[in-house]
C-alpha positions in Angstrom: 20.4 7.1 -13.8 20.6 6.4 -17.6 23.0 4.7 -19.3 25.0 7.0 -21.5 24.8 6.7 -25.4 28.5 6.6 -25.9 28.6 3.5 -23.8 26.2 1.6 -26.2 28.9 1.1 -28.9 29.0 2.3 -32.5 25.6 1.5 -33.3 23.9 4.9 -33.9 20.8 5.6 -31.6 18.5 8.3 -31.4 19.0 10.6 -28.2 15.3 12.0 -28.8 13.9 9.9 -26.1 15.6 12.1 -23.5 13.4 15.0 -24.9 10.0 13.8 -23.7 7.8 10.9 -22.0 7.7 8.0 -24.3 4.1 8.2 -24.4 4.3 11.8 -26.0 4.9 12.6 -30.1 7.9 15.1 -30.7 4.8 17.3 -31.1 3.7 17.1 -27.8 0.5 15.0 -28.5 -0.4 11.7 -26.7 1.2 8.9 -28.2 -1.3 5.8 -27.8 0.6 2.5 -26.4 -0.4 -0.6 -28.5 1.4 -2.9 -26.4 1.8 -6.6 -27.9 0.8 -9.5 -25.2 3.9 -10.8 -23.5 4.8 -14.4 -23.5 7.3 -16.3 -21.3 8.1 -17.7 -18.1 8.0 -14.3 -16.1 4.6 -13.2 -17.7 3.1 -16.7 -16.8 4.5 -16.1 -12.8 2.9 -12.4 -13.2 -0.5 -13.9 -14.0 0.0 -16.5 -11.3 0.5 -13.3 -8.8 -2.2 -11.5 -10.5 -4.9 -14.1 -9.8 -3.7 -14.3 -6.1 -3.8 -10.7 -6.0 -7.2 -10.1 -7.3 -8.7 -13.0 -5.7 -7.7 -11.3 -2.1 -8.4 -7.9 -3.1 -12.2 -8.8 -3.5 -12.4 -11.6 -1.0 -11.0 -9.8 2.0 -14.0 -7.8 2.8 -15.9 -10.9 3.1 -13.5 -13.1 5.3 -13.9 -12.4 9.0 -11.5 -13.2 12.0 -13.1 -13.4 15.4 -16.4 -12.0 14.4 -14.5 -9.1 12.7 -13.8 -8.3 9.1 -10.1 -9.4 8.4 -9.6 -5.6 7.3 -11.7 -2.7 7.8 -10.4 1.1 7.3 -13.3 3.2 8.5 -11.8 6.8 8.4 -15.4 8.3 8.9 -15.4 6.6 12.6 -11.8 6.5 13.2 -11.9 2.6 13.8 -9.6 0.3 12.1 -9.5 -3.5 12.2 -6.4 -5.6 11.0 -6.8 -9.4 11.2 -9.7 -9.3 14.0 -7.8 -6.5 15.9 -9.5 -3.4 16.3 -7.5 0.0 16.5 -8.4 3.4 17.6 -7.3 6.8 17.2 -5.1 6.5 20.3 -3.4 3.8 18.5 -2.4 6.1 15.7 1.1 6.3 16.7 1.5 2.3 15.7 0.0 3.3 12.2 2.5 6.1 12.0 5.6 3.9 12.4 3.9 1.1 10.1 3.6 4.0 7.4 7.1 5.0 7.9 8.5 1.5 8.1 6.7 0.8 4.8 8.1 3.8 3.1 11.8 2.6 4.1 10.9 -0.8 2.9 9.9 0.7 -0.7 13.3 2.7 -0.5 14.8 -0.5 0.3 13.3 -2.5 -2.3 13.9 0.1 -4.8 17.7 0.6 -4.3 18.0 -3.4 -4.6 15.5 -3.8 -7.3 14.3 -0.8 -9.2 10.7 -0.5 -10.0 10.2 -4.2 -10.1 7.2 -3.4 -7.4 5.6 -1.4 -10.1 5.4 -3.8 -12.8 4.5 -7.1 -10.5 2.5 -5.8 -7.6 1.1 -2.1 -7.8 -2.2 -2.3 -8.1 -2.6 0.2 -11.1 -0.3 -2.4 -13.2 -2.2 -5.5 -12.0 -5.6 -3.9 -13.2 -4.3 -2.5 -16.2 -2.3 -5.4 -17.7 -4.3 -8.3 -16.3 -7.9 -7.2 -16.0 -8.4 -4.1 -18.4 -6.0 -4.8 -21.3 -6.7 -8.7 -21.4 -10.5 -7.6 -22.2 -9.4 -5.2 -24.8 -7.4 -7.8 -26.2 -10.3 -10.1 -26.3 -12.5 -7.6 -27.4 -10.9 -5.5 -30.1 -7.9 -7.7 -31.2 -4.2 -7.7 -31.2 -2.5 -4.4 -31.3 -2.4 -4.2 -35.0 -6.2 -4.4 -35.1 -6.8 -2.0 -32.3 -4.9 0.6 -34.2 -6.6 -0.1 -37.2 -10.0 0.0 -35.4 -9.1 3.2 -33.7 -8.2 4.8 -37.0 -10.7 4.0 -39.0 -14.4 5.4 -39.6 -17.2 4.6 -37.2 -19.5 1.6 -38.5 -21.2 -1.0 -36.9 -18.4 -3.5 -36.1 -16.5 -0.4 -34.5 -19.6 0.8 -32.7 -20.2 -2.8 -31.2 -16.7 -3.3 -29.8 -16.2 0.0 -28.6 -19.7 -0.1 -26.4 -19.1 -3.6 -25.3 -15.4 -2.7 -24.2 -16.6 0.4 -22.3 -19.5 -1.3 -20.7 -17.2 -3.8 -19.4 -15.0 -1.4 -18.1 -17.9 0.9 -16.4 -19.2 -2.3 -14.7 -15.7 -3.5 -13.7 -15.0 0.1 -12.2 -18.1 -0.1 -10.5 -17.3 -3.4 -8.7 -13.9 -2.0 -7.9 -15.5 1.1 -6.3 -17.8 -1.2 -4.2 -15.0 -3.2 -3.3 -13.2 -0.1 -2.1 -16.3 1.1 -0.3 -16.6 -2.3 1.6 -12.9 -1.8 3.1 -14.0 1.3 4.7 -17.9 0.7 5.6 -18.0 -3.1 5.7 -20.0 -5.6 3.4 -23.0 -5.5 5.3 -23.4 -1.8 5.4 -22.6 -1.7 1.8 -25.2 -4.1 1.1 -27.7 -2.4 3.2 -26.7 1.0 1.1 -27.5 -1.2 -2.1 -31.2 -2.1 -0.7 -32.0 1.3 0.5 -33.3 4.1 -1.9 -30.4 6.6 -3.1 -32.2 9.3 -1.6 -31.2 8.2 2.0 -27.8 7.9 1.1 -27.0 10.6 -1.4 -23.6 11.7 0.0 -22.2 7.8 -0.2 -24.0 7.4 -3.8 -22.2 10.6 -5.2 -18.6 9.4 -3.5 -19.3 6.1 -5.0 -20.1 7.4 -8.7 -17.0 9.7 -8.4 -14.6 6.9 -7.6 -16.4 4.5 -10.2 -15.8 7.5 -12.9 -12.3 8.0 -11.4 -11.3 4.1 -12.0 -13.0 4.0 -15.4 -11.2 7.1 -16.6 -7.6 6.0 -15.4 -7.9 2.3 -17.0 -9.8 3.7 -20.1 -7.9 6.6 -21.2 -5.1 7.4 -18.6 -3.5 4.2 -18.6 0.3 4.4 -18.8 0.3 8.2 -18.0 -0.1 7.2 -14.2 3.0 4.9 -14.3 4.8 7.7 -16.3 3.9 11.1 -15.0 1.4 11.3 -12.2 2.9 8.6 -10.2 5.1 10.3 -7.1 7.0 6.5 -6.6 7.8 7.2 -10.5 9.4 10.6 -9.9 11.6 8.9 -6.6 12.8 6.6 -8.9 16.2 8.3 -10.1 16.8 9.7 -6.3 16.7 6.1 -4.9 18.6 4.4 -8.2 22.5 4.0 -8.2 24.8 1.8 -10.3 24.3 -1.2 -7.5 20.7 -1.4 -8.3 19.3 -4.4 -9.8 16.9 -3.4 -12.8 15.8 -4.5 -15.9 18.8 -3.8 -18.0 19.8 -4.0 -21.6 23.6 -6.0 -21.9 25.1 -3.5 -24.5 28.5 -4.8 -24.5 27.1 -8.0 -25.7 24.2 -6.7 -27.8 25.9 -4.0 -29.8 26.6 -3.1 -32.4 22.7 -4.5 -33.6 21.7 -5.7 -36.8 19.7 -8.2 -38.9 21.4 -11.5 -39.4 21.9 -12.3 -42.8 22.4 -15.9 -44.0 25.8 -16.2 -46.0 27.5 -13.1 -44.9 30.1 -12.6 -42.2 28.8 -9.9 -40.1 30.8 -8.4 -37.2 27.6 -7.6 -35.2 26.1 -8.0 -31.4 23.6 -10.7 -30.4 20.8 -7.9 -30.9 18.7 -8.4 -34.1 17.1 -5.0 -33.7 13.6 -7.3 -33.9 12.2 -4.3 -31.8 10.1 -6.9 -29.8 11.2 -5.7 -26.7 9.6 -2.3 -27.7 6.5 -3.8 -28.9 5.6 -5.6 -25.7 6.5 -2.9 -23.2 3.4 -1.2 -21.7 4.8 2.3 -21.3 6.4 1.9 -25.1 9.9 2.6 -24.1 13.0 1.0 -25.8 15.4 -0.6 -23.0 18.4 -0.4 -25.1 18.5 3.1 -25.0 19.3 2.7 -21.2 17.2 2.5 -18.1 14.3 5.2 -18.1 12.1 6.5 -15.5 9.2 5.4 -17.7 10.3 1.5 -17.0 8.1 -0.1 -14.5 10.1 -3.5 -14.1 7.5 -5.4 -15.5 10.1 -7.7 -17.3 7.9 -8.3 -20.5 10.8 -7.3 -22.5 13.0 -9.8 -20.7 10.5 -12.5 -21.9 10.2 -11.2 -25.5 14.0 -10.7 -26.0 14.8 -14.4 -24.6 12.3 -15.8 -27.1 14.2 -14.4 -29.8 17.5 -15.8 -28.4 16.1 -19.1 -27.9 15.2 -19.1 -31.4 18.7 -18.0 -33.1 20.4 -20.3 -30.6 22.2 -17.3 -28.7 22.6 -17.5 -25.0 19.3 -15.9 -22.9 20.1 -12.6 -20.6 20.6 -10.1 -23.3 18.0 -8.2 -21.7 18.1 -9.3 -17.8 17.8 -8.2 -14.1 21.2 -6.6 -13.4 22.9 -3.4 -12.2 25.1 -0.9 -14.2 28.1 -2.2 -12.5 27.1 -6.1 -13.5 27.0 -4.8 -17.3 29.7 -2.4 -17.4 32.6 -3.6 -14.9 31.4 -7.5 -14.8 31.2 -7.0 -10.9 28.8 -9.1 -8.9 26.0 -7.8 -7.2 27.1 -6.2 -3.7 25.5 -4.9 -0.7 26.6 -1.2 -0.5 26.1 1.5 2.5 22.6 2.5 1.3 21.3 -1.2 1.5 23.0 -1.6 4.8 21.4 1.7 6.1 17.9 1.2 5.0 18.0 -2.6 6.3 19.0 -1.5 9.8 16.5 1.3 9.8 13.7 -0.9 8.7 14.7 -3.6 11.3 14.6 -0.9 14.2 11.2 0.2 13.0 10.0 -3.3 12.7 11.1 -4.3 16.3 9.5 -1.1 17.7 6.2 -1.8 15.8 6.2 -5.6 17.1 7.0 -4.1 20.6 3.9 -1.7 20.4 1.5 -4.3 18.7 2.4 -6.7 21.2 2.4 -4.2 24.3 -1.0 -3.1 23.2 -4.2 -3.3 25.6 -7.1 -4.5 24.6 -8.9 -2.3 27.0 -7.0 1.0 27.6 -7.6 3.5 30.4 -6.4 6.9 31.7 -7.5 8.2 35.0 -6.9 11.8 36.4 -8.1 13.9 39.4 -10.7 16.4 38.2 -9.0 19.7 38.0 -10.0 22.7 40.0 -11.2 20.2 42.9 -9.6 20.2 46.4 -9.6 17.1 48.9 -12.4 17.0 50.9 -12.8 16.1 54.6 -14.6 12.5 55.4 -15.4 12.6 58.9 -12.2 13.0 61.2 -10.4 10.3 59.8 -10.7 10.2 56.1 -9.9 12.4 52.9 -11.3 11.9 49.5 -10.4 13.6 45.9 -12.7 13.3 42.7 -11.2 11.5 39.5 -12.6 10.5 36.1 -11.7 7.9 33.9 -11.5 7.0 29.9 -11.8 3.5 29.3 -11.9 2.6 25.8 -13.0 -1.2 25.3 -11.4 -2.0 22.1 -12.9 -5.8 21.9 -16.0 -6.9 20.3 -17.7 -8.0 23.6 -19.0 -6.4 26.7 -16.5 -6.4 29.6 -17.5 -6.0 33.3 -14.9 -3.8 35.1 -13.9 -2.9 38.2 -11.2 -0.3 39.9 -9.4 -0.9 43.2 -6.6 1.4 44.8 -3.5 -0.8 45.4 -0.1 0.0 46.5 1.6 1.8 49.6 -1.4 4.0 49.9 -4.7 2.0 50.8 -7.9 3.7 49.7 -11.4 2.6 49.0 -13.4 4.0 45.5 -16.8 5.0 45.5 -18.4 5.1 42.5 -20.7 7.9 41.4 -22.8 6.0 39.3 -23.2 2.8 41.2 -24.6 1.1 38.0 -21.8 1.9 35.9 -19.5 -1.5 35.9 -20.1 -2.4 32.1 -17.7 -1.5 29.4 -19.7 -1.7 26.0 -17.9 -3.5 23.0 -16.3 -1.1 20.8 -17.0 2.0 22.8 -15.5 4.7 25.1 -17.2 4.8 28.8 -16.5 7.4 31.0 -16.6 7.2 35.0 -16.5 9.8 37.9 -15.7 8.3 41.2 -14.2 9.3 44.9 -11.0 7.6 46.2 -11.4 7.4 50.1 -7.9 7.6 52.0 -7.1 7.2 55.8 -5.8 10.7 56.7 -3.0 9.1 58.8 -1.7 7.3 55.2 -1.3 11.0 53.8 2.3 12.1 54.6 2.6 15.0 52.0 0.5 17.7 49.9 0.7 15.8 47.0 1.2 11.9 47.2 1.4 9.3 44.5 -1.7 6.6 44.2 -1.8 3.5 42.2 -5.5 2.7 40.5 -5.9 -1.2 38.9 -8.4 -1.7 36.5 -10.0 -5.0 36.3 -11.7 -6.5 33.3 -13.8 -9.8 34.2 -11.9 -10.7 37.1 -8.4 -10.2 35.6 -5.7 -7.1 36.1 -5.4 -5.2 32.8 -3.7 -2.5 33.5 -2.4 -0.1 36.7 -2.3 3.4 36.7 -0.8 6.0 39.0 -2.2 9.0 39.6 -2.0 12.6 42.4 -3.8 12.6 45.3 -4.2 16.0 47.3 -4.0 16.2 50.9 -3.5 19.0 53.4 -0.6 21.0 53.9 1.6 19.1 56.6 
């Protein structure tokens, strides 16, 4: 959805922005974005949020809960740890529901607030604007000096500045790659890899170099193209937006026709003085006055810049503000429409289902089945037996002593084939094979339901129903 040029008023605005991305010239070449450093209340809030985000990102691998990492996503071993709880492949359906819930949340958030997530929380934006861009400003100076340096000939100053900048970019990219590896393998394992020769971990080292190069290439060269072209969420933006979506918007009714203020002259102009600060601070190089564009990441840098100008010329703030198209064109208040209600209801159902699954999830999970192809065995003249197999997953990080018991209407005795097998090792899958012996007079049918309870450290954990085969009666 984009504001029509016809709606902007008598001010003549070039329509060429629709023909290409903001970071591409009319000849199809890359246009490097030299963004001014924003100033203002919202930018300061983004600063605080980025400090928290970056601190959390680099600290989480070192935080332990109940002796386990706070977050570890070990894809190689299919073991995931979230806030001290271990999740195994049989818990995958919980992750599937969580992923669907996250997608619905993103859709709901986008329908309400547009791409504010991109400008405020997305890792690409946080690292680009609050780490790499700040280093660039520190070494090469403001955008004007950066452009002059890039277009000028190579000399001592340019060589030193470029070398220093890219060395720091590489170092930070290496740090990010190590941190990501810590989320997968754990800090302890990463430290062990660092201590050992590269030849012993050539595969991991190659992967580390690949991701270091990827991060460096993205933040040093690709930059805003990730947001304007590559990111799939950016492509979904136009599908999810409607005229009730709150987004960074220019109030063309109030701002047009735009023009410079000339003292002593009676000018019939809007509040926009055409200073272009909103364009100069934009990290993707768009002109928000042309209407909502898919390149806009909702960072609100233009909002801060415009408010600063309005404050200086004693005009009301909010010429650029968070507002929906209906709020600007029809002066309507924000309303909760059918799409918002639908996404909200769906999200509540998914969160409720996920909460139920998490609360009912067992730390020790057991599956028991009768060994296929085996019939019953006669034990003396008064008993029958069936052969069973059990798979028991201990999802805790402690060894557990376990016991199997037959309970319910059909009494029975369990005889383990391995009499020493009574310990579940921490974070492991254990297999057990055993006979269940039942008095023959308790078997009233060819196939009977039998209940087997699993006890861990003396406490009942789970009761499983299986099938016990007997003779034809």
